[in-house]
C-alpha positions in Angstrom: 15.4 8.8 -45.3 12.4 11.0 -45.1 13.1 14.3 -43.4 10.8 15.4 -40.6 11.1 19.0 -42.0 9.6 18.0 -45.3 6.8 15.9 -43.7 5.8 18.6 -41.3 5.9 21.4 -43.8 3.7 19.3 -46.1 1.2 18.7 -43.3 1.2 22.4 -42.3 0.5 23.5 -45.8 -2.2 20.9 -46.3 -3.8 21.6 -42.9 -2.8 24.9 -41.2 -4.7 23.8 -38.0 -2.4 20.7 -37.5 -0.2 20.7 -34.4 3.2 20.1 -36.1 6.0 22.3 -34.8 9.6 22.4 -36.0 12.8 22.9 -34.1 16.2 24.0 -35.4 19.6 24.1 -33.7 21.4 27.1 -35.1 25.1 26.1 -35.0 26.3 28.8 -37.4 27.8 31.1 -34.8 31.3 30.7 -36.3 30.1 33.0 -39.1 29.5 35.8 -36.5 31.6 35.6 -33.4 34.9 34.1 -34.4 36.9 32.4 -31.7 34.2 32.7 -29.0 31.5 31.1 -31.3 31.7 27.6 -29.8 31.2 28.9 -26.3 33.2 28.7 -23.1 35.2 25.6 -22.5 33.9 23.5 -19.5 37.5 23.7 -18.2 37.6 27.5 -18.1 38.0 29.3 -14.8 36.3 32.5 -13.9 37.4 35.6 -15.9 39.4 33.4 -18.3 38.7 33.6 -22.0 39.1 29.9 -22.7 36.7 28.8 -25.4 35.9 25.4 -26.8 37.6 24.6 -30.1 35.8 24.4 -33.4 36.4 20.6 -33.4 34.5 20.4 -30.0 31.7 22.6 -31.4 31.4 20.2 -34.4 31.4 17.2 -32.1 28.4 18.7 -30.3 26.7 19.1 -33.6 27.3 15.4 -34.3 25.6 14.5 -31.0 22.6 16.7 -31.8 22.2 15.0 -35.2 22.4 11.6 -33.5 19.8 12.7 -31.0 17.4 13.4 -33.8 15.1 15.7 -31.8 15.5 18.8 -33.9 14.3 19.0 -37.5 17.1 21.2 -38.8 20.7 21.8 -37.9 21.9 25.1 -39.3 25.7 25.3 -39.9 28.4 27.4 -41.6 29.3 26.3 -45.1 32.6 24.9 -43.8 31.0 22.8 -41.2 28.4 21.7 -43.7 31.2 20.5 -46.0 32.7 18.3 -43.2 29.5 16.9 -41.7 27.2 16.7 -44.7 29.4 16.3 -47.7 32.3 14.3 -46.3 31.0 12.4 -43.3 27.5 11.9 -44.7 25.9 12.3 -41.2 22.5 13.3 -42.6 22.1 10.5 -45.1 20.4 8.1 -42.6 19.0 10.9 -40.3 15.6 12.5 -40.2 17.3 15.8 -39.6 17.8 18.2 -42.4 21.1 20.0 -42.9 21.1 23.7 -43.6 23.8 26.3 -44.1 23.9 30.1 -43.6 23.9 31.4 -47.1 24.8 35.0 -46.3 26.4 36.9 -43.5 25.4 40.6 -43.5 27.7 43.0 -41.7 25.6 43.4 -38.6 26.6 39.8 -37.6 30.3 40.5 -38.0 31.0 40.5 -34.3 34.7 40.3 -33.9 36.0 41.5 -30.5 36.4 45.3 -30.6 34.5 45.6 -33.9 31.9 48.3 -34.4 30.2 47.0 -37.5 27.0 46.0 -35.6 26.5 49.7 -34.6 26.6 50.7 -38.3 24.0 50.1 -41.0 23.9 46.5 -42.0 25.2 45.8 -45.5 24.6 42.7 -47.5 27.5 40.2 -47.9 27.9 36.5 -48.8 31.1 34.6 -47.8 29.9 31.4 -49.4 28.0 30.5 -52.6 25.1 28.1 -53.3 27.5 25.8 -55.1 29.9 25.6 -52.2 27.0 24.7 -49.9 25.7 22.1 -52.3 28.9 20.4 -53.3 31.8 22.1 -51.7 33.3 23.8 -54.8 32.7 26.6 -57.2 30.7 24.8 -59.9 28.5 21.7 -59.2 27.3 19.2 -61.7 23.6 18.3 -61.5 24.4 15.1 -59.6 26.8 16.9 -57.3 24.2 19.3 -56.1 22.7 16.5 -54.0 25.9 16.0 -52.0 25.5 18.9 -49.5 22.7 20.8 -48.0 19.8 21.9 -50.2 18.5 24.4 -47.7 20.0 27.7 -46.6 19.3 30.6 -44.4 19.2 34.0 -46.0 19.2 37.0 -43.7 18.0 40.6 -44.3 18.0 43.7 -42.0 15.9 46.7 -42.8 17.0 50.0 -41.4 14.3 52.3 -42.8 16.8 53.8 -45.3 15.7 53.8 -48.9 19.2 53.3 -50.4 20.4 50.7 -48.0 17.1 48.8 -47.9 16.9 48.8 -51.7 20.4 47.3 -51.9 19.3 44.6 -49.4 16.2 43.8 -51.5 18.2 43.7 -54.8 20.8 41.3 -53.4 18.0 39.1 -52.0 16.4 39.1 -55.4 19.6 38.0 -57.0 20.0 35.2 -54.5 16.5 34.0 -55.0 16.9 33.8 -58.8 20.1 31.9 -58.5 18.7 29.5 -55.9 15.7 28.8 -58.1 17.9 27.9 -61.0 20.1 25.6 -58.8 17.3 23.8 -56.9 18.3 25.4 -53.6 15.7 26.1 -51.0 15.9 28.8 -48.4 14.3 30.3 -45.3 14.3 34.0 -44.6 15.7 35.6 -41.5 14.5 39.1 -40.8 16.4 41.0 -38.1 15.1 44.0 -36.3 16.8 47.2 -37.4 20.3 47.2 -36.0 20.4 51.0 -35.7 18.6 52.7 -32.7 15.6 55.0 -33.3 15.0 54.3 -37.0 11.6 52.9 -36.2 9.5 53.9 -33.2 9.3 51.1 -30.6 5.5 51.0 -30.7 5.6 50.5 -34.5 8.5 47.9 -34.6 6.4 44.8 -34.8 4.1 46.2 -37.4 7.1 47.5 -39.4 8.8 44.1 -39.5 5.5 42.4 -40.5 4.8 44.9 -43.2 8.4 44.7 -44.6 8.2 40.9 -44.8 4.9 40.6 -46.6 5.6 43.6 -48.9 9.0 42.1 -49.9 7.5 38.8 -50.7 4.3 40.0 -52.4 6.0 40.0 -55.8 7.6 36.6 -55.3 5.8 33.5 -56.7 5.8 30.2 -54.8 8.9 28.7 -56.5 11.0 31.6 -55.2 9.5 32.1 -51.8 11.2 31.1 -48.6 10.2 27.7 -47.0 9.5 29.6 -43.8 10.3 32.8 -41.9 12.6 33.5 -38.9 11.8 36.7 -37.1 12.2 38.2 -33.6 9.3 37.4 -31.4 7.6 40.7 -30.9 4.8 39.4 -28.7 1.5 37.6 -29.3 -0.4 40.3 -31.3 2.3 40.6 -34.0 2.9 36.9 -34.3 -0.8 36.2 -34.6 -1.1 38.9 -37.2 1.8 37.5 -39.3 0.5 33.9 -39.0 -3.0 34.8 -40.1 -2.0 36.9 -43.1 -0.9 34.3 -45.6 -0.8 30.5 -45.0 2.1 30.3 -47.5 4.2 32.4 -45.1 5.1 30.0 -42.3 6.4 32.1 -39.4 9.1 31.0 -37.0 11.1 32.7 -34.2 14.7 33.2 -33.5 15.9 32.6 -30.0 18.3 35.6 -29.5 20.6 35.8 -26.5 20.5 33.5 -23.5 18.4 34.1 -20.5 16.8 31.8 -17.9 15.7 28.4 -18.9 12.1 29.5 -18.5 12.7 32.4 -20.9 13.7 29.9 -23.6 10.9 27.3 -22.8 8.2 29.9 -22.4 9.1 31.8 -25.6 8.6 28.6 -27.6 5.3 27.8 -26.0 4.0 31.4 -26.3 5.1 31.8 -29.9 3.5 28.5 -30.8 0.3 29.5 -29.1 0.0 32.5 -31.3 0.9 31.0 -34.7 4.6 30.3 -34.9 5.4 26.9 -36.5 9.2 26.8 -35.9 11.7 27.9 -33.3 15.3 28.3 -34.3 17.5 28.5 -31.2 21.3 29.1 -31.2 22.7 30.6 -28.1 19.9 29.4 -26.0 20.9 25.8 -26.8 24.6 26.3 -27.1 24.8 28.1 -23.7 22.7 25.6 -21.8 24.2 23.4 -19.1 23.5 20.2 -21.1 22.5 20.7 -24.7 20.9 17.3 -25.4 18.7 17.5 -22.3 17.8 21.1 -23.1 16.8 20.1 -26.7 14.8 17.1 -25.3 12.6 19.4 -23.3 12.2 21.9 -26.1 10.8 19.0 -28.2 8.4 17.9 -25.4 7.2 21.5 -25.1 6.9 21.9 -28.9 4.8 18.7 -29.1 2.5 19.9 -26.3 3.6 17.1 -23.9 4.7 19.4 -21.0 4.3 23.0 -19.8 7.3 25.3 -19.7 7.4 25.6 -15.9 7.2 21.9 -15.5 9.9 21.4 -18.1 12.3 23.7 -16.1 11.7 21.7 -12.9 12.3 18.4 -14.8 15.4 19.8 -16.5 16.9 20.7 -13.2 16.2 17.2 -12.1 18.1 15.9 -15.1 21.0 18.1 -14.3 21.1 16.9 -10.7 21.1 13.3 -11.9 24.0 14.1 -14.2 25.9 15.9 -11.4 25.9 19.1 -13.4 25.6 22.3 -11.4 22.9 24.6 -12.9 23.9 28.2 -13.7 21.0 29.4 -11.5 19.0 28.0 -8.6 15.7 26.6 -9.6 13.8 29.5 -8.2 15.8 32.0 -10.3 15.6 29.8 -13.4 11.8 29.9 -13.1 11.8 33.7 -13.6 10.9 35.4 -16.8 13.4 38.0 -17.8 12.7 38.4 -21.5 10.5 41.4 -22.2 8.5 39.7 -24.9 7.4 37.1 -22.4 5.8 39.9 -20.3 3.6 41.1 -23.1 -0.1 40.5 -22.7 -2.9 40.5 -25.3 -4.0 43.9 -23.9 -0.6 45.6 -24.0 1.1 44.7 -26.7 13.4 40.7 -26.5 20.3 37.8 -22.6 25.2 34.7 -22.2 26.4 31.9 -20.0 29.1 29.2 -20.6 28.1 25.8 -21.7 29.1 22.3 -20.4 30.1 20.1 -23.3 28.6 16.6 -23.2 31.5 14.1 -23.0 31.7 11.3 -25.5 29.7 8.4 -24.3 27.7 10.6 -21.8 24.2 9.5 -20.9 21.5 10.6 -23.3 18.7 12.4 -21.4 15.9 10.8 -23.3 14.5 7.5 -24.6 12.8 6.6 -27.8 9.4 6.2 -26.2 7.7 9.3 -24.8 4.9 8.7 -22.3 1.7 10.7 -22.0 3.0 13.7 -20.1 -0.5 15.3 -20.1 -1.7 12.6 -17.7 1.3 12.7 -15.4 1.9 14.8 -12.3 4.9 17.0 -12.0 6.5 14.5 -9.6 5.9 11.7 -12.1 7.4 13.7 -14.9 10.5 14.4 -12.9 10.8 10.8 -11.8 10.5 9.7 -15.5 13.2 12.0 -16.7 15.5 10.9 -13.9 14.9 7.2 -14.6 15.6 7.4 -18.3 19.0 8.9 -17.6 19.9 5.6 -15.9 19.0 3.5 -19.0 22.0 2.3 -21.1 22.4 4.2 -24.3 
């Protein structure tokens, strides 16, 4: 089956003015947080550390794949082995499987650890072969069994020896990936050490590091797209305009209000981003499938962020799910990047797991939201929840 990722990337490269926008659900948190990665169990009580199991986490991924509203699902290599290689869930799906190809030390976030407060060092738990076929050495035919797309992450800390090591390991990965027919996208974190770059220069520093690092890389070795922190409109627009071969995308970061998530997507898209990769923002939402459905509507220009928040609360009400915040609070912007203006120049809550057989908060047919009033949009989203799935 044709993947929406491939079709959209082709259209974006052929016509940078097209309106295509990609969504990715980052379900690779088990490579960072350990036991807490799947999120709080819906049965937990206040102040209890009861988390969902990895099996429950993977069941949520299966539901997201079945929903087919995102273009990419990013997983750990072990989850990719189960869902992609063994269960073949992506064979008849428009969704593209991807796996985290490295795990630098700044995402080693075990309880009580202090690695994130030290200079990030490059590290890879997995290999390209294990992502592609689940074992050390793949035959040519076996390379098609698993994911053919991976996330590679770098963190620059303005230290010549550390950053050189980061660049050298990324170069080695790129060369291996090119030989093995493995595509990747590049995640660039902000420095994880405080004060290594002045706040006022941070957006420019990241943009400069990205384009400089890729200037010596030809198309066959370049990332399919970028994943960066949203630094505000000016720096996103700058990066988007620089080189049409560098397709910029944003990472979601920690959870905030629903409007934070919805508005960040809309704002980043407005200023040139072509993909949003949300992990905690989706995983910590009250209802992941409903949350994703509204992300898709916003990405496709069918609804404004504020309207989407109101309609999302209507869906939660219809599902008898108590929202984490009253509507008024959920319509507040708390993310600093969302308060940036063109003249002036980056939050965790437990998640309710959808039960097997739960109502799916969307239908296959999307109406013309642009011609509907807010009340009509809310009524539509409530009505489709009552449809048999």
